[in-house]
Structures are given as C-alpha cells and as structure tokens.
FIKOLZA-1660 file (N, C-alpha, C; in steps of 0.1 Angstrom, whole numbers, plus 5000, padded with zeros to 4 digits):
% residues 117
   i   px   py   pz ch aa at
   1 4463 2847 1691  A  M  N
   1 4461 2857 1687  A  M CA
   1 4454 2866 1677  A  M  C
   2 4452 2856 1667  A  P  N
   2 4442 2860 1660  A  P CA
   2 4427 2862 1661  A  P  C
   3 4431 2853 1668  A  Y  N
   3 4411 2848 1675  A  Y CA
   3 4406 2861 1684  A  Y  C
   4 4417 2864 1695  A  F  N
   4 4418 2872 1706  A  F CA
   4 4412 2886 1697  A  F  C
   5 4415 2887 1685  A  L  N
   5 4417 2901 1679  A  L CA
   5 4403 2897 1669  A  L  C
   6 4397 2888 1666  A  L  N
   6 4387 2887 1657  A  L CA
   6 4372 2894 1673  A  L  C
   7 4375 2882 1683  A  I  N
   7 4366 2884 1693  A  I CA
   7 4367 2898 1706  A  I  C
   8 4375 2901 1701  A  S  N
   8 4374 2918 1705  A  S CA
   8 4371 2922 1696  A  S  C
   9 4371 2925 1684  A  S  N
   9 4364 2931 1670  A  S CA
   9 4352 2929 1671  A  S  C
  10 4346 2920 1677  A  G  N
  10 4331 2916 1676  A  G CA
  10 4320 2923 1690  A  G  C
  11 4332 2921 1696  A  I  N
  11 4328 2932 1711  A  I CA
  11 4330 2945 1707  A  I  C
  12 4344 2952 1706  A  M  N
  12 4338 2968 1699  A  M CA
  12 4327 2971 1692  A  M  C
  13 4317 2959 1684  A  S  N
  13 4310 2961 1669  A  S CA
  13 4299 2959 1681  A  S  C
  14 4297 2949 1690  A  A  N
  14 4284 2952 1697  A  A CA
  14 4285 2962 1706  A  A  C
  15 4297 2971 1715  A  L  N
  15 4299 2980 1725  A  L CA
  15 4294 2994 1717  A  L  C
  16 4294 2994 1703  A  A  N
  16 4291 3007 1695  A  A CA
  16 4275 3004 1693  A  A  C
  17 4270 3000 1688  A  S  N
  17 4257 2992 1689  A  S CA
  17 4249 2999 1704  A  S  C
  18 4255 2992 1713  A  V  N
  18 4243 2996 1728  A  V CA
  18 4247 3010 1725  A  V  C
  19 4263 3014 1723  A  F  N
  19 4258 3034 1727  A  F CA
  19 4251 3037 1718  A  F  C
  20 4250 3036 1704  A  L  N
  20 4240 3042 1698  A  L CA
  20 4224 3039 1703  A  L  C
  21 4215 3025 1706  A  R  N
  21 4209 3023 1710  A  R CA
  21 4206 3029 1725  A  R  C
  22 4217 3038 1734  A  I  N
  22 4212 3046 1748  A  I CA
  22 4216 3056 1742  A  I  C
  23 4223 3061 1729  A  A  N
  23 4215 3074 1729  A  A CA
  23 4205 3079 1720  A  A  C
  24 4200 3071 1712  A  G  N
  24 4188 3068 1709  A  G CA
  24 4172 3070 1715  A  G  C
  25 4177 3062 1723  A  Q  N
  25 4165 3061 1738  A  Q CA
  25 4168 3075 1746  A  Q  C
  26 4175 3085 1746  A  M  N
  26 4176 3096 1755  A  M CA
  26 4166 3106 1748  A  M  C
  27 4155 3110 1759  A  P  N
  27 4152 3122 1750  A  P CA
  27 4159 3134 1747  A  P  C
  28 4153 3139 1734  A  V  N
  28 4155 3154 1729  A  V CA
  28 4152 3166 1736  A  V  C
  29 4155 3172 1744  A  A  N
  29 4150 3180 1750  A  A CA
  29 4150 3195 1744  A  A  C
  30 4162 3198 1732  A  S  N
  30 4165 3209 1733  A  S CA
  30 4177 3210 1721  A  S  C
  31 4176 3222 1717  A  A  N
  31 4189 3224 1706  A  A CA
  31 4203 3219 1711  A  A  C
  32 4207 3218 1725  A  T  N
  32 4213 3215 1731  A  T CA
  32 4222 3198 1731  A  T  C
  33 4212 3190 1727  A  T  N
  33 4209 3177 1724  A  T CA
  33 4224 3176 1713  A  T  C
  34 4224 3182 1702  A  F  N
  34 4232 3182 1689  A  F CA
  34 4245 3190 1695  A  F  C
  35 4250 3194 1707  A  A  N
  35 4263 3197 1712  A  A CA
  35 4268 3187 1710  A  A  C
  36 4286 3192 1710  A  L  N
  36 4291 3177 1710  A  L CA
  36 4297 3176 1725  A  L  C
  37 4292 3184 1737  A  T  N
  37 4291 3183 1750  A  T CA
  37 4280 3171 1758  A  T  C
  38 4272 3173 1748  A  S  N
  38 4259 3164 1752  A  S CA
  38 4257 3152 1757  A  S  C
  39 4253 3144 1766  A  T  N
  39 4252 3129 1766  A  T CA
  39 4252 3121 1751  A  T  C
  40 4242 3123 1746  A  P  N
  40 4241 3118 1736  A  P CA
  40 4248 3118 1723  A  P  C
  41 4257 3130 1722  A  M  N
  41 4264 3129 1710  A  M CA
  41 4278 3126 1718  A  M  C
  42 4283 3124 1726  A  L  N
  42 4294 3116 1732  A  L CA
  42 4291 3100 1734  A  L  C
  43 4280 3096 1738  A  L  N
  43 4277 3080 1732  A  L CA
  43 4280 3080 1718  A  L  C
  44 4273 3088 1707  A  R  N
  44 4275 3088 1695  A  R CA
  44 4291 3087 1687  A  R  C
  45 4299 3095 1695  A  L  N
  45 4311 3097 1693  A  L CA
  45 4320 3083 1696  A  L  C
  46 4319 3081 1710  A  S  N
  46 4319 3071 1713  A  S CA
  46 4321 3056 1704  A  S  C
  47 4305 3056 1700  A  A  N
  47 4301 3045 1691  A  A CA
  47 4313 3045 1682  A  A  C
  48 4314 3055 1673  A  I  N
  48 4320 3056 1662  A  I CA
  48 4335 3055 1665  A  I  C
  49 4342 3057 1677  A  G  N
  49 4355 3054 1686  A  G CA
  49 4356 3033 1682  A  G  C
  50 4343 3035 1689  A  A  N
  50 4342 3017 1690  A  A CA
  50 4342 3009 1676  A  A  C
  51 4336 3016 1668  A  Y  N
  51 4338 3009 1655  A  Y CA
  51 4346 3012 1651  A  Y  C
  52 4357 3022 1651  A  G  N
  52 4370 3025 1645  A  G CA
  52 4380 3014 1650  A  G  C
  53 4383 3013 1660  A  L  N
  53 4389 3002 1670  A  L CA
  53 4385 2984 1666  A  L  C
  54 4375 2981 1663  A  G  N
  54 4368 2972 1661  A  G CA
  54 4375 2971 1645  A  G  C
  55 4373 2976 1637  A  F  N
  55 4380 2978 1621  A  F CA
  55 4392 2971 1623  A  F  C
  56 4399 2978 1632  A  I  N
  56 4413 2980 1632  A  I CA
  56 4418 2966 1641  A  I  C
  57 4412 2958 1649  A  L  N
  57 4413 2948 1656  A  L CA
  57 4410 2939 1642  A  L  C
  58 4396 2939 1632  A  Y  N
  58 4397 2932 1625  A  Y CA
  58 4407 2925 1616  A  Y  C
  59 4407 2941 1610  A  A  N
  59 4422 2943 1599  A  A CA
  59 4432 2932 1605  A  A  C
  60 4439 2939 1618  A  L  N
  60 4446 2932 1619  A  L CA
  60 4449 2919 1620  A  L  C
  61 4436 2912 1624  A  A  N
  61 4437 2897 1627  A  A CA
  61 4433 2892 1609  A  A  C
  62 4431 2899 1603  A  L  N
  62 4423 2891 1588  A  L CA
  62 4439 2887 1582  A  L  C
  63 4451 2893 1589  A  R  N
  63 4461 2894 1584  A  R CA
  63 4465 2875 1582  A  R  C
  64 4461 2870 1592  A  R  N
  64 4465 2853 1597  A  R CA
  64 4451 2845 1595  A  R  C
  65 4440 2852 1596  A  V  N
  65 4429 2844 1592  A  V CA
  65 4421 2844 1582  A  V  C
  66 4417 2834 1575  A  E  N
  66 4407 2836 1564  A  E CA
  66 4398 2843 1563  A  E  C
  67 4391 2847 1553  A  L  N
  67 4381 2860 1559  A  L CA
  67 4368 2852 1558  A  L  C
  68 4364 2842 1551  A  S  N
  68 4354 2836 1552  A  S CA
  68 4354 2823 1565  A  S  C
  69 4362 2824 1576  A  V  N
  69 4366 2821 1588  A  V CA
  69 4361 2832 1600  A  V  C
  70 4368 2843 1594  A  A  N
  70 4370 2859 1606  A  A CA
  70 4356 2864 1603  A  A  C
  71 4351 2870 1596  A  Y  N
  71 4336 2872 1594  A  Y CA
  71 4328 2867 1601  A  Y  C
  72 4326 2852 1599  A  P  N
  72 4312 2848 1607  A  P CA
  72 4317 2843 1624  A  P  C
  73 4330 2844 1628  A  L  N
  73 4337 2845 1642  A  L CA
  73 4331 2859 1644  A  L  C
  74 4333 2869 1639  A  M  N
  74 4334 2885 1645  A  M CA
  74 4321 2888 1647  A  M  C
  75 4311 2885 1637  A  V  N
  75 4300 2889 1634  A  V CA
  75 4293 2883 1646  A  V  C
  76 4292 2868 1650  A  G  N
  76 4290 2859 1657  A  G CA
  76 4292 2865 1674  A  G  C
  77 4304 2871 1674  A  V  N
  77 4303 2874 1685  A  V CA
  77 4300 2888 1693  A  V  C
  78 4298 2895 1680  A  A  N
  78 4289 2908 1683  A  A CA
  78 4272 2905 1683  A  A  C
  79 4265 2894 1679  A  I  N
  79 4255 2892 1679  A  I CA
  79 4251 2884 1692  A  I  C
  80 4261 2880 1697  A  L  N
  80 4258 2872 1709  A  L CA
  80 4260 2879 1722  A  L  C
  81 4269 2895 1720  A  A  N
  81 4270 2905 1731  A  A CA
  81 4255 2909 1734  A  A  C
  82 4253 2913 1717  A  I  N
  82 4239 2924 1721  A  I CA
  82 4227 2916 1722  A  I  C
  83 4229 2901 1721  A  F  N
  83 4214 2894 1723  A  F CA
  83 4217 2892 1740  A  F  C
  84 4225 2892 1748  A  L  N
  84 4227 2893 1758  A  L CA
  84 4226 2903 1771  A  L  C
  85 4230 2918 1762  A  Y  N
  85 4226 2929 1767  A  Y CA
  85 4210 2931 1762  A  Y  C
  86 4202 2927 1756  A  G  N
  86 4197 2925 1753  A  G CA
  86 4181 2917 1765  A  G  C
  87 4191 2907 1766  A  I  N
  87 4183 2900 1776  A  I CA
  87 4185 2906 1795  A  I  C
  88 4194 2913 1792  A  A  N
  88 4197 2920 1805  A  A CA
  88 4189 2933 1806  A  A  C
  89 4188 2938 1796  A  G  N
  89 4180 2950 1793  A  G CA
  89 4168 2952 1794  A  G  C
  90 4163 2941 1796  A  G  N
  90 4147 2937 1801  A  G CA
  90 4139 2937 1784  A  G  C
  91 4152 2934 1773  A  D  N
  91 4144 2927 1761  A  D CA
  91 4134 2918 1760  A  D  C
  92 4121 2919 1751  A  A  N
  92 4113 2901 1749  A  A CA
  92 4125 2897 1745  A  A  C
  93 4121 2882 1748  A  V  N
  93 4129 2871 1738  A  V CA
  93 4118 2864 1735  A  V  C
  94 4120 2863 1720  A  T  N
  94 4111 2854 1710  A  T CA
  94 4116 2844 1709  A  T  C
  95 4109 2836 1707  A  V  N
  95 4111 2818 1703  A  V CA
  95 4119 2825 1686  A  V  C
  96 4114 2832 1678  A  K  N
  96 4119 2834 1666  A  K CA
  96 4135 2843 1669  A  K  C
  97 4138 2849 1673  A  S  N
  97 4147 2854 1682  A  S CA
  97 4162 2845 1688  A  S  C
  98 4152 2836 1695  A  V  N
  98 4165 2823 1700  A  V CA
  98 4165 2814 1687  A  V  C
  99 4152 2809 1680  A  I  N
  99 4158 2800 1671  A  I CA
  99 4168 2807 1658  A  I  C
 100 4170 2821 1655  A  G  N
 100 4175 2828 1645  A  G CA
 100 4192 2825 1653  A  G  C
 101 4188 2830 1665  A  A  N
 101 4206 2827 1675  A  A CA
 101 4213 2816 1669  A  A  C
 102 4203 2808 1675  A  I  N
 102 4213 2792 1671  A  I CA
 102 4213 2787 1657  A  I  C
 103 4205 2793 1649  A  L  N
 103 4211 2788 1633  A  L CA
 103 4223 2796 1633  A  L  C
 104 4225 2807 1634  A  I  N
 104 4235 2816 1634  A  I CA
 104 4246 2811 1637  A  I  C
 105 4247 2806 1653  A  F  N
 105 4257 2801 1658  A  F CA
 105 4261 2782 1652  A  F  C
 106 4251 2780 1649  A  S  N
 106 4251 2766 1644  A  S CA
 106 4261 2764 1632  A  S  C
 107 4254 2779 1626  A  G  N
 107 4265 2779 1610  A  G CA
 107 4281 2784 1610  A  G  C
 108 4281 2791 1624  A  I  N
 108 4298 2799 1629  A  I CA
 108 4301 2781 1630  A  I  C
 109 4292 2771 1638  A  L  N
 109 4301 2757 1643  A  L CA
 109 4303 2751 1630  A  L  C
 110 4299 2750 1624  A  L  N
 110 4301 2743 1610  A  L CA
 110 4313 2745 1603  A  L  C
 111 4313 2762 1601  A  L  N
 111 4324 2766 1597  A  L CA
 111 4339 2764 1601  A  L  C
 112 4334 2761 1618  A  Y  N
 112 4349 2758 1628  A  Y CA
 112 4351 2748 1624  A  Y  C
 113 4342 2738 1620  A  S  N
 113 4343 2719 1623  A  S CA
 113 4355 2716 1616  A  S  C
 114 4362 2709 1621  A  R  N
 114 4373 2706 1610  A  R CA
 114 4372 2685 1605  A  R  C
 115 4359 2686 1610  A  N  N
 115 4352 2670 1608  A  N CA
 115 4348 2672 1597  A  N  C
 116 4342 2681 1591  A  L  N
 116 4328 2684 1579  A  L CA
 116 4341 2686 1571  A  L  C
 117 4350 2685 1565  A  T  N
 117 4359 2690 1554  A  T CA
 117 4353 2682 1542  A  T  C
% end
C-alpha cells in the first residue's frame, strides 16, 4: 500500500506540473486572465490541489517507507510521467534528455536492488 501511495503522489506532482504548463501556454488576452473563473486560473488552482493531494499521499507513505527510498521513487514516477507527457505533446526528445532519464531510473533501480547491499 505505501508504494501505491508513493506512485500516486508522483502522478499528482506530474499532473500539477502539466496543469501549470498548460496554463502558462495560454494567451494573456485581458485582465480577466487573473479572474478566479478564467481557465488559466482554474488550471493553476487545480495544480495547487494536485500538489496538496500528492503531499498528503507522500506523507502517508512515509509512515511505512524510509525517506531515502520513498523520495526517489516518488520523484522518479513524476519524471517518467512528465517525460511521457512531453513525448505525447510533441516536445523534442534529445539524446541528453534520454540519457538523463536513464541515469535517474538507473539510480532508482540501484536504491531498490536488494542484491547490492
């Protein structure tokens, strides 16, 4: 159960980042952009909610998982989700970003490997 909470927390973090990106890409048409009912503001508020929910899920998971293991997994899930969103959204995939992702996930695998103690 704690690993499900960590994965969910990472997904919420990624979702919040996606909301902020979409809101940031919307054109600023007028002063109504900052109104609470405008689409960019609703996306920003949704991002705050997603971050909050992710934080709660992460805090619950920390009751049973060590911090040195929990944080890399949560962040790894968020990075993977954002990376996949970028690919689906047409962002350029560079050799540097692929190598960086491989290094991050290799580190996470090393943390979770029981044979390398």
